[in-house]
N, C-alpha and C positions, 0 to 999 in steps of 0.2 A: 686393523688400522685401514680404512678403504682408500683407494689412490685418489678417488673423486674428491677427498677433503684436502688434497696435498697440492694444488695448482701454484697458490702465493709461495708456499715453502719452497718448491721446485724452482720458482723464478729468481728468489733470492739466492739459491744456491749456483744458478747460472751466472748470475752477476758476481759471485764470488769466486767463480772458478779460475780468474787469473790469479787471486791471490795464491789458491791452491797450486796452482802450477808454479807459481815463484817458489814454493817451498818443496814441492817434489823434484825440481830440476835439479837441487842442490841437496838431495838426500841420497843414501844409498838406492831407495827403493825408485828413484826417477831416472831421468836422463842419464845414461852410462858415461857420457861425454861432459865434462864439466864445462859449464859456459862462466865466463870472465865475471870477476867481481871487481866493480870500480868503485875506487874512493872517493866519499863524497866530501862535503866541505868540514865535516864534523870528524873527519878521519875515520869514521865507520864506512863499512862496507855496504854497497848498494847492489843488489842484483840486476845485471843486465840480460833479460831473456825477450824472446819474440814467443807471444803467445797464439800465433796461427799455426802450431806444429801440426802437419798431417801425419799421422801414424799409419804404418803400412806393416800389418804382420805379412809375414812369407813363408812359406812352406816349399823346400826344395826337396824332391826325391828323384832316385835312379830310375832305371826302365823296370827294376822290379818293385817299384813301388816305395822302397826303403828310404827313409830319410837321410839325407846327405849332412853329417854334422862336419863342426870344424872350420865351417867358411868364414872368412873375415871381409871387412868392408869392402876392399878392393874386389872382390868376387861380384860385387851387385853393382848396376846401375839403374837409376830410378827415372822414369819420365813421366813429366805431365804434360799431356796434348803433344806428345812428341818432343818436348823440350825437357834434355837432361837436368836434372836437380841435384844442388848439393845436398848431401845426406848429412844431417846434423844430428842425427838419433841414431844409434847402432845397438841393439842387443843381441847377444848371442843365446839362442835357443831356450832354455826353461826360465822363463823369465815370469812373474807373478801376474794373475789377470784377474780381473773384475767380470763375474759372471752372472748373469740372471738366469734362474731356471724358471720357465713359464710352463705351468703343468694344467691341462684341462681336466677341469673336474664336473664337465657336464654329465648328463644322466647316462649316456652312453658310455662312459669311461669306468662305470663302477667296478666292473670283475677286473679293471686292468690296473688299478690304482695300488694294490699290493704290490705287484712287479713293478710298477713305476718308482714307489719307494725305495724298494731294494735295488733299482739302477740309480737315483739318486745318491744312496748312499755309497755305490761303487765307485762313481763319478767322484765323490769328495775323497775318497780313500786313494784315489788314484792321482789326485791333482798336486799341484805344488802347494807345501803346507803354509804359503804366504798368500795364496789366493783369498779373495774376499767374495763370498755367494750371498745371494739371497733368492727368495721363492716367491713367484705371483702365481696365486691360484685363481683360476676363473670358472664359472659358468654363465650364468645370467650377467653376474656382476663381477668385477676386479678386486682382489684385496692382496696387499703386501703383507706376507705370514713370516714372521721370526719371533720366536720365543723372547719376552722382554722388550718387544719393540726395537730391538736393535737393527741398526740398518744392514749389516752384514755379517756372516760368521764363515768359519773354514770347517765346523763341529758336523761331521756325518750325521750324529742323533738328533740334533736341531734342526738339520735340514728334512730328515725324515719326520720329525714332529711337526713341522710347518705344512708338509704334504698333507699329512692326516688330520690336519686341523678345519679342513672343509670337507664336507660330504658330497658326493655325486649326484647331482640333481640339476635339473633345468637345461637351459641350451647352452649356446657356445658362443663367448664374445672374445673369441681369438685376437682380434685385429685391436681392439681395446686393452687386452691384457699386454699385448707386444708394444703398445704406446707407452703404458705404464711402465714396463720393463725396460724400454729405451729410456726414458725419463729417469728412472732411478740408477740405471748404469752412470749417468754423469756424475752422481754423488761419490762414484768410487776414487779410490787414489791411484790405479795403475794404469799405464800409457794404453796396454791391451785390454780390450773389452768385448765381451761375446754374450749373446743371449742362445740358450738352449730351449728347443719348444717341443714340448711332448704332447702329441695332439694327433687328431685324424687329418687336419687342415681346413675343417669346415668352419663357416661361421654362420650363426643363425641370428646374433643379437648385438652386434657392435654398431655403434655410432660411425666409427672411423671406416676407412675402405682399406684396401690393399695398397691402393696409391699412395695414401697418407702413410702407411708404415713403412714403405719403402724409401720416400723422402726423407723420413724422419730418421730411418737406418744410415742412411747416405750421408747425412749431416753428422750423426752422433759417430761416425768411423767404427761401428760394431759390427763383428762378423757373428752371422747366425747359424747355426747347426739346428737340425730338427730329429726326432725320431717319430716318425709316422705310423702310428697304430691304426692300421687299415684293413678291415674284414668285410666281408660280403654283406654284413648286418648294418654297416656304417653309411646308412642312407644319405647323410649331410657331407660324406667325407670329400675333401677336395684336395689331393695329394699334389696335385700340379702347383697349387699356392706354396708349399713347403719346399718344392724343389727350385721354385723361381726365387724365393726370397733366399735361400742359401747360396745360390749360383750368383745373385745380384750382390753380395756382401761377401763373397770369399770363402764361405764355409760350405758344409755337405749337409745332404737329405739322406737320413738312413730309412728304410722301410724293412724291419725283421721280419724273415718267415716265421711260419707256427714254430719251428725246433730252434729258431735263433733266440739267444738271450737278449734281452733288452739291456740286462746290466754288463753284459760284454760289450754292447755297442756304446754304452755311456761312459766305460771305461776307456774305449778306443777313442771317443770325442775328447777325454782328457789327455790321452797320450798326443792326439794332434795339436792341440793346445800348447803342449810342453814342447813340442818338436817343431819350433819356429823361430825364424829370426824377425825381429823386431827393427824397422827402419822408419825414420822420420825425416820430413824435409818443411821448410818455411817457404811457402809459396811466393812466388814475384810479387810484389806490392804493386808492380805496375799492371797486374792484370787483374781489372776489374770486372770480368767476366763471371758473373754470378749463375751460371748455368753448370750443368753436371760437366766436370774435368775429368777426363780419362787417366788412369794411372797404368803404367806398364814396368815391369819389373824383369830386366833382362840379368841372368846370372851365368857366369862363366867357370866352369870348373873343367880344366884342362885334363884329361885323361880319364873322366869318368863316362864318356859316351853321352847318350842321350839324356837328357835330364827333364823334370818337369817342375815348373814354377806354379805355385797357386796363391794368389792373393786377390784383394777385392779390386774390382774393375775401375772404381773411381770414387768421387766424392762430390758434393755441392760446393760450389766457391766461395759462398757467404752463408752464414746463419741467417735463414729466413723464420717467420712466424710459423708456428706448428699449423698446419692445414686444418680449417674447421672443422668440427663434428658435424657428421650429416644426420639428417633425421631418419631417413630410411634405413633398411637392411643394406648391409653392405655388401659389396661383390668385389670380384677380383679383376 
């Protein structure tokens, strides 16, 4: 199923996200803090929620880089543009995540795909059993690949089959693939959302640009990780793009050395996603600023010495129309 045939369907799902949010906030998989049910005139319950929730995944580590577990809501302070926010969502550590695996199938990746398939299987086996995952394969074109046309799976075998469904050929439409992946993430059920890119970072065939991708990522609240497979023969490689995308969304860019296993890195990313806190707040309705809003998270852990906090740097204040596709080759 090509992503080019899905714009109307995606728009429909975006319009229905409020309905999805209403269900999730009152299910075990949704908001861990129950919101009130208000009786209506017929005596039945009506859900009272605010759909503008900003979700903030936070990873807290000590001076040795080890994850600090067992923190509570009172340990955290969240600020938007310098103003402290009331945290209305708090989930501890290993909560499920919706993950898109964006895999480069351009000609230069031919010899690397067996290792990539093994890495994706390792990721699936290291993930939360409730995670929902999908694969976006790309070369000149972009396709969403899952057996039977299912939107998500957590089966390692199905993910490996999805990666092998497309042969390595052609050029690299990385930015278009990321736009497709970010779109599909919005159909997921979980508050936490992430993209994992397996590529050399080069782009030779997209209609979208780096700026388009970054703007969409900031509106989607997705965290981006990357496994950069770059070597001396990668003439079109652009590792700087992968580093910037990950930094700008709160993720990490990995560049494995010759002896380093890609499967080990994918398992490390899975562990990073599981060792996080998920916070959320509803922005002040009086703030009509539609530009980028900065997020800062401060964590107090007495007796633990110096700590490090990693989260997304911010988000766009209001959903805007997706940037239009560009006719020429994309740049960074």
